[in-house]
N, C-alpha and C positions, 0 to 999 in steps of 0.2 A: 651609720646613724642609729641603727637599732641597738648596737652594743653601747653606744654613748647614752642612749635613753635608759637602758637597763642599769648602767652604772649610776646615773643620777638618781633613779628610783631607789636603787640599793643604798646609796648614800643617805637619802632621806629616811629610809627605813632604819638605817643604822644610827641615825641621830647625830651625824657629824657633818661638818663643812657647810651645810646650808641653813643652819639655825640662825635666826636674826640676832644681832648683837643687842644687848639691853640698852635702853636709853637711860642716861644717868647724868647727874650734875655734881660738880665739885662743891663740897660743903665746907671744907676746912683744910688748911695747910699748917702743919706743925714742924718745928725745928728742935732737934735734940742734940745734946753734947754726949759723945761716948766717953767711957773712962779714958783718962789720959789723952785728951784731944790733941791733935796736931797743932803746934803753935804757929805753923806756917800758913799764912792767909791763902796762898795759891795752892796749898795742898790740904785744904779743909776736909776733914772727915766728919763734919756735922751730918747727922741723919735727918733727911727731909721726908715727911709723909704727906701724901695728898689723898684726902678722904673723899668718898663719894656717897650719895644717897642710895646707891645700890649695894652698899656694904663691901665694896672693893676698895682697898687702900693700896696706893702705889708707894714704893720706897725709892728714894734717891739719896744723893750724897753730895755735899759741897756747899759753898756759899757761907753767908753770915746773916744775922738777923737783919741788918740794915740793907744789904745788897739783895736779899730775897724778898723784901717787903713789897715792892712795886709789882714784881712779876707774880708773886703769890696772889696779890690782890686782883690782878687781871684774870686769874683762873677761877675765882669764886663765882659759882652759878653757871659755869660753862660746861659743855660736854667734853670730857677728857679725851675722847677718842679722835677729836679733830686736831691731832698733834701739830701738823704743819701750820695750820691757821693760828693756833695758840702760840706757837713759837714766833711766828711773824709779828703777832700782836705784842707779845712781851718784849720783843726786840725793838719794835719801831714806834711804840705808842708815846714815847717820852722825848720828842723833839729830835734826838739823834740816837743812832744805834748804840747798843750796849758796848762799853769798854771791857777790858779784860776781867775786871772784878765782877761786874754785873753779868758778863757772859758766863763766868763760872757758876754764878747763882742760877741763871737761866738754865744752864746745863743740868744742875741738880734737880730742878723741877721737871725738865724734859725726861730725865731718867725715870722719875716716878710716873710720868704719863705713859711711857713705854711699858713700864711694869704693869700698869692698869690695863693697857691694851692686850698684853699677853695673858693676863689673868682672866680678862673678859672672854677671851677666845679659848681659854684652857690650853694654851700653848706656850712654850718658851719663846722669848723674844727672837732668838735666832731663827725659829721656824716662821714667825710672822714676817721676818725680813727676807725669807726665801730659802733658808736652810744653810747648815754648815757646809763649807767646802773642804774642810780638813778634819781629820780625826781628833786632833788636839792642837793646842797652841804651844809652840816651842818658846822657851823662856831663857832669860839670863837673870842671875841673882844680883841684887844690890845690897840690901840690908838684912836679908833673911839669915837664918842660922844653918850653915852647911855642916852636916855631920863630919866630925873630925877636925874642923878648922878651929885653931886655938889662937888666943891673942899673941902677937909677936911672930906669928908664922910667916915665912917668906912667900913672895908672890908665886914662885914656882910650885910650892906645895899647895897653896890655896887654889891655884888654877887646876892642878891635878885633881884635887878633891871635888871641886865644883863640877868638872866634867864627869867624874865618877858618880856624882849624885844625880846625873841624868839631864843636867842643863845643857842647852845647845851651845852656849858660849860663856866664857869668863869675861867679866867686865871690870876694868880698873880705872882709877883716876890718873890724870897726868901728873906723876910725881907728887902725890898728895903730901901735904904737911899737916900738922895739927892746926885746928881752927884758930884764926886770929894770929897766925905766925907770919913772919916776913916771907914773902914769896918773890924771889929773884928769878924772873922768867928766863933769863939767859942761862943761869945755872940749872934751872929745872929742865930745860930742853936737853942739856947734856945728860942729865939723869934719866930722862925719858927713855932713851934708847936702851940703856942697861936694864931698866925695869921691864920694858916690853920684850926684850930678849929672854928674860927669865920666864915671862908668861908664855911665850911661844914654845919654849922648852917644856913647860908644864902641861900645856894642852896637847902637845905632840904635833907631828908633821901635818896631820889632817884636821886638827882641832880648830875651833873658832874662838876668837877673842876680840875684845873691843876696848877702846880707850876714850874716856871723856876728858876733853880739854877744859871743860867747865868755863869757857869764855874767858880764860885767864890770859890768853895771848893776843897781842895785836897781830895784824896781818903778816908782817915779816917773820915773827917767831912762829906763827901757825904754819907758814910755808916751810920753814926750816924743819919744824917738828914732823910734819907730814912726810917730807922727803926722807928724813932719817929713818923712820919706822916702816916705810913702804916695803922694803925687802922682807919684812916679817909678816906681811900679808894680813893686816887687821881686817876683821869683818866690817868695821866702820870706825870712823873718828867722829865723835860727837861734839857739837858746839865748839868748833875750832876758833871762832871769833865771837866778839860781843854780839848779843841779839840785836842791839840798836844798829849794828852795821851789817846785818845779814844781807839785805838787798844790795848793798854796795860792795861788800867784801867777798861774799861767798862766790859770786860769779868769777871774780878775779882768782880766788883760791882754786876754784874748779879748773880753771884754764892752766894752772901751773902745777898741780899735784895729781897723782894717780890713785890715791887711796879713796875708798868710798866715804862719803860724807853724810852725816845725819844731823838734823837740826830742827828746832821748833817747839821744844817742851814749854817755853815761856810764852808761846804765841796762842792765838785764838782761832778765828774762823778761816774759811777757805780763801778769803781775799789776802790774808797774810801769806799763805803758802803758794798762791796761784803762779806768780811769776817765776819763783825758784823751781817749782815743779815743771812748769811748761818749758823752761829753758834748760832743764836737767842740771841745774846748779847744785842740787843735792840728790843723793841716791835713796835716802830714807827720810820720811816725814815722822817727826816726833810728836805729833798731835796726841792729845789725851782727853780723857773724860774726868770730870764734867767740863773742863776748862774751855773746850772749843764751842760749848753751847749745847752739849748733850749728844745723844745718838742721832738726832735729826741732822745736825750739822756734820757729825763725824762721817755719816754715810755719803755726804756730798764730797767731803775731802777724800774719802776712799775712792769715789768714782773718778775724781780728778787724778788721783795717783794711778789708778788702773788705766786711764786713758793714755798716760805718758810712761807707763811701765816703771813706776817708782814704787819702792816697797814702803812698808809702814812698820815703825818700831815705836809704839806709843809709850809715852812717859806714864808713870803711875801716880795716883793720888791715894785714895783710900780703898778698902776692900770691896765695898759695894760698887764703886766705879770700876774696879778690876773685873768684877763679875759682869758688869755691863760691857766691858771691852771684849770679853770672850763671846758674849752674845752678838755683838755688832761686828767686830772685825773678824770673828770666826767665819763670817759670810763673805769676806773680802778675798778675791781670788789671787791677788798678788802675794809677793813675799811678805811674811809677817814674823816678827820676833817680839815677844812681850817681856817687859821689865817686871820682875816679881820680887817682892821683899817681905813676904809674910810667912815664909817657911819657919816653923819653930816658934811662931808668935801666937799667943792665945788671944782670942777675941770673944769673950763670953757673951757679949750682946748680939752676936751673930751665930746662933746655933747651926744655921745652914747658910752658906754663902759660896765659898770657893771650893772647887773640886780639883785639887792639886795632888799630883803623885809623881815621884821620880823626875822632878825637874820640868813637869809639863802641866798645863792647865787644860782641863777637860770640860766639854759642854755637858749639860744635864737636861733632863726632860721636865724639870719642875716649871710650872707656869710662870710667866713674867720673867724677871731677872733671876729667879731661883733663889731669892734671898728671904730669910726669915729673921725677925727681931725678937729678942728677949727684952721687953720694955723695962724690967726692973733694974737694968744696968744703965739706963739712959736718963738724962736730966733734961726736961723740956726748958728751952730758953726763949721760945717765941711761938705765937699762935696767931693765925690770920683767918678771919671768918667773914670779913666785909669786903665787897668789891672795891677796888682801887680806881677812882675816877678823877681825882684831883690832878689837873693839868695834863691828863692823858687824852690824846686826840688820835683816833684811828680813822684813816681815810680809805675809801674803797673805790675800786674801779667799777664800771657798770655791771660787770659780771659777778661782783661780790668779793673778788680777791683784794688783798690789802696792798695799798700803795704807800708812798712815803708820807710822813707827818707833815 
């Protein structure tokens, strides 16, 4: 008891841990377009800032002007540190819960709130969440520039160079063709084995590789494709059937094939994943930020996966969301492999963002998400300063917690 008292007194004297967090209110939310913005709505890299009267600004990423408006309006005048309550309010104030588009926008705002939380405590978000459980996050490459890889190079050589660059795994598409070309699934399945055999040779006997079916196959073709490549021991097969059929077809596929399955990059919150995770119909969850609703929801999905010994291989969106993934899933104790596509790409509006080296993403000790902006490269496309109350109805239980609309 005496030692504990001495420690607490020492902590007070040292000026850490026991200092009260500042009271603050959200005053403004702004939305910016980066140079060459992503044209894909569900991979929005719009920059979202949440400003406070304490001078602390949180940085998030995702959404659009229209999908951000209502959630941003619910934040104005509120204390940004009550993140769970704010998340529930943004999600439930408008008659029915957010769909995928609004969930992505809600997630962008949530990232900014966690950034504020970390900055207010002068800690990185991963420390606020309990601390990293890994020294780094292992990655596989999608669209980054691998040293030595040249246009027209074969799969074997690309796989060799990717592993040599330090990535944990090489990832390929299922017999990819040029965009908008004819795709004969029966022919592609035949080609699939030959392509995967080249990749296995390239990564070596003990190397890891993965293949994305891109939802191009119906269930019979997915079964045949998984069976063909099983002897080549893929790390995982991604999106083997259409997302609309996941709950119906993935349990059937799981019962018939032995390869590890990963799915969910087009999905949102924990209720999408719950049944598949609980019944072990997939081996890896492809949830991502901000699409699932931000760090607040991601940590609940992570807890669900940990409960059922399911790994996480999050899909990517933009660089700020990738920094948030390191901060959040770096604290997840289960298997983790991150998709990375920013190697060799310049992002001048982000002078500090990702700590990447030799195929791995590293945590840092910068407060919040560890992201800094150079505003001269950004174009403001929206600003919200007024509370949003039109048709918003929030109901509370007697204890003050939020219940349904």
